[in-house]
Structures are given as C-alpha cells and as structure tokens.
Phi, psi and omega in degrees: 000124183277140175267000187294134180296150177296150187280167178303317182303323180290324177282329178299116179297138180293327182294340181287326179290316174308306178293319175307310178292327176298315172300311183299322180292323168298326179292315176297317177320297187281336168302306181295327179288330187271347186292321177294340168303327182265307181302339186282340175300307169296323185296316181298318179297313180292322186260358180063055179260130172283168175307320178301313181294323176296320179290326177297322184287320183290327184276341185300325182309319186287349174293315175291323187291323179302320200279345186242010184298296192290318192289333179299312173299319176296318180290325175296317177299321183273320189256339180104142184293327179305308184298308187292314181298318182297317175285336174297305185298323173295325181291313182286334175292319177296317177295327172300309182297327183266006181304318179297322179298310187296324186290336173288348182267003183100186183292324177304313185291324176293318177299319173308310186299321184287323175302315182290330180291321177298320178297317179299309184295333182293336185278341190305299186288328170291332175280335178290319171304315179300319178299305178306326177297336180254344184249340187246132179294155186301325188276001176246351180297315172310309180292319172303320177293317176304321179293321185289325179287332181287336175292345175301298176301324180295319172299318184295318179297319179298310173304329182279328177286316187273332184295321177289329171300315181298319185289319176294325182266336190237342191099158187293334183300330189275351175291330177271326177298316185285332184286326180296317182296320186301312177303322184292327174291322172299326181295321183301310183295316177306316185297321189270338184261341196246151163230157189288327183228144181306319179304330177285342185287130180290343181227017178286143189275158187295326175301317184297307178307318176290319181298321177297312183307334186296318190247000184304139183275158177305147183297325178231148176289125182248354187223124181280140184287153182282078194303315184298318180285322177301310190283358174264356179279123177301322178295325173297313178298327177294326178293305187306304182296322173300314180309302187306310183295312181302317179290335175300311174303306185302306190289327181290317176290324176292324182275325189255344186306309182301320177296324184287315177302311190284315187258325175290314184250007168064040175269140177307144177308318183298336180255011183294309183300318178302316180288317189281353183273341184301311177303322185288321183298312176305312180301312174309317184288307192275348163305313182285319180296318181294321174298323182288326177297318185292314177307314188291323184289322175296331176289325179282001172095011174297142176293140183309311177310317184288320177297311178301306187291326177297318184291319185285334172298321171287326187296326180248329182287323184296304183297326183300321179291322182284315177299338183288338184232358187290332185293343178273354175281129186256344178280125181304303190301325181288319178298316182292318177301320182289323179294325178291326182288322179299325179284331171301310180294324177303322182301327182303341174290358170294331181261359177250247184292339184295325186255000182298340176304317188281343178282323185264332185212070178304326178299321191247025186299319178306308180297316176298322172303319178294318177300316176290326172296318178296319169293331182281350171281329182306324186285344180292327181279304188284315188291317181294320182290316180297323177298320179295323178291322185295317182289330175288327187273324185243339192058029185250105179288328176307308186296323178294320182279336169289327171294321178298313180306317180302312184299315176306316178297316179299317176294330179287318174297319180294319179294322179284342174280323190244345187285149173219146176266357182283145167294113182262331180224140181286000000 
C-alpha cells in the first residue's frame, strides 16, 4: 500500500477545467470579433473603402452569427458540447486566419469569410450553456455564467490593445493570422482535456461525479419547447425586445468605437486601443457588481419583478441619457469617460432582462436564451450597417449615438410595460 499523497491532478475537479476552457473560448471569441474593428482603419485606407462599405463588411459577420444561435444549442444537446464548441472555435479561427486572403478576392470574398466566422461564433454561448448544464452542480452555474460573460469585455480589451501594436509592427494581416492561430491552440487543448459528459471522463473522481449527477441535465433533449405558448407571452417578448435594443448600442460601439476614437476624436491610431479599452474594463467590473446587487435585493425581500425593472431602468435609461449628448463632446478623455459611464449603466442589465429568462421559464431558459440572442443579433446587421450609412451621408457621430439612445429608450418603455419576474411556465 502506497503512502504517496494524491497529486494536484487528482485534487483538481475536472469541472473547473471544463469551465476554465469554456471561459477561455469566450475570451477568444470576442478577441477575434473585435480585431477587425481596429484593423479596418488601415485596411480601408489601403483598399479605398468608404464608411458605407466598412459598415457592410462589419455587419456581415452577424448574418452568420444570426443563423446558428438556436441550432447550436440543439446540436450541443444532441451531439455533445465538446464536439460542437470545439469545432465552432476551430471554424471561426480558420476564417479569422484566412481573412487577409479573402480580402484579395474583393469585398465579396471578405464578406463570405466574415459570415463564416459569425456562423462559428454563433454556436459558442448555446454550446457553453449545454456543457454547463451537464458538468456543473446547480449551485455553481450562476458563478460560472458570470465569469463566462466577464470574459467578453476582457477579450475586447485584449483585442483593442494588442491589435494596434500588431498592425503597426507587422501589418494588419498579422492581426488575423496571430489571432486565428490562438484559437487553433485552444482547440488542441480542448480536444485532449474535455469530455462532453462527466461519465465519459477517464479520471473524474466518484465524489465529483456524484456531486454533478444531482443536478445534471439530461444527456439528450427529448422534448420540444412549446414555441406557440412561449411566443404568445408579453413577458417573453419583453426579454426579446430588450435583447434587440441592448445589442443595438453594444454592437454599434463594438464595431465603430475604434473608428470614432481615431477619426471622431482625432486620437492617434497607436493610442486607439488605450482609449477604447476603458468602457470595456468598466463593463467587466460592473457586470459582476450588478449581479451582486440584484442578488442582495432579492435576499432583502424585494419582489423579483421590481428588481428586474429597477435594474433595467438603470441599464437602459443611463446609457440613453449619455448617448444623447456624448456626440457634442470634443475632448477625447471626456468623451471616453462618458462612454465608460454608459457601460457601467449598461452592466446593470445583468440584474434585469439578462437573467429574466430563469425567472419566467426556468425549464426553457436555454430556448429563451437562443431566441433572445437571435433577436439580439439583428442589430449587429442593421445597426452597424445603418451607422455606416449615417456616417457616409452626414458624417455625424452625434446622430449615430442619438439613434442608439432612442432605441434604448424604446426598449426601456417596452420592458417596464410587459416584463415579469413571476414564473409563467413550468
């Protein structure tokens, strides 16, 4: 009988590896997504693209992203999250890598590459939800989802900071080569470290398997969701409309903020990433803060509906007020400070519509996430393109931001009228 102490590998829960690599996948996802927002500045100068063409290229990503939201979750439920998420990351990383080659084929080739990349990234969150449902105990899922969403602004900040340095030192093409290779490395690690289900893992402990098994979702989906009933509920539409309105502002800023900093605020290209990162650092911090506040209010006895509507009032009302006037500010530090404050307010949606799925339909929360994410993808196509048209026709950043502000206000009114925190579906 050996007296040797158990190794760190034996102590380390396998679900932590699953969650850590899933969080890393979201980091890679948004790192890859944002790099073109910076690289398009020298690309458009070299290739002669006007703002309307830039808007078309930036928005084309969301065509692919729109198509795979719901099917991604269904495939993960049926085929296993390891396979679906793994190949999703590999697919979008390959399309990231070939972006410079696609641009040689003209705008059409580049648009096709962006659609392919979007199709890969659209699978990510639904697949991660599927994986967490099978690998994480119920009491750990909320923290894991919070950490996963926190990886989004971190990936954006990394992309904003690193892409200008790569472009200035190696050329804009290497922003895509290097980021694409990053995802391939992730895929190799994922392939060897992960299984779709705990029972398939060769070295999981019996204690961990038992802990997970108490709350694990079924291995396969056996029942179709009641689409007609769900889509006839005003509370469901409150979430769907809120996702659309929230992402109009989010995607417009994600796509155009580097260009606004460079051309609208006259910041040197080398400093674009530095200025543009502050709103996303604020988002990373305050998504966690807002969730903690919402949970604290619930423990103090606040009604769930009151919490959701109060948090959403801050989440939409705050950025609407700021975006209505930020276009008139000419100082770069002042404008970025206001944008940062807007992102702090936006983060309060974490205690509003973002978590509302679990309140009204816990059994169908994944389906509602797919529906709301699908609706939330439409602004990536329309909003980014329309913003390009506005800039091409009027050269007015003020108008771009005021349109976003008006949509935030519409979303707030709709949510306050129709949202509910009560369980409406079993």
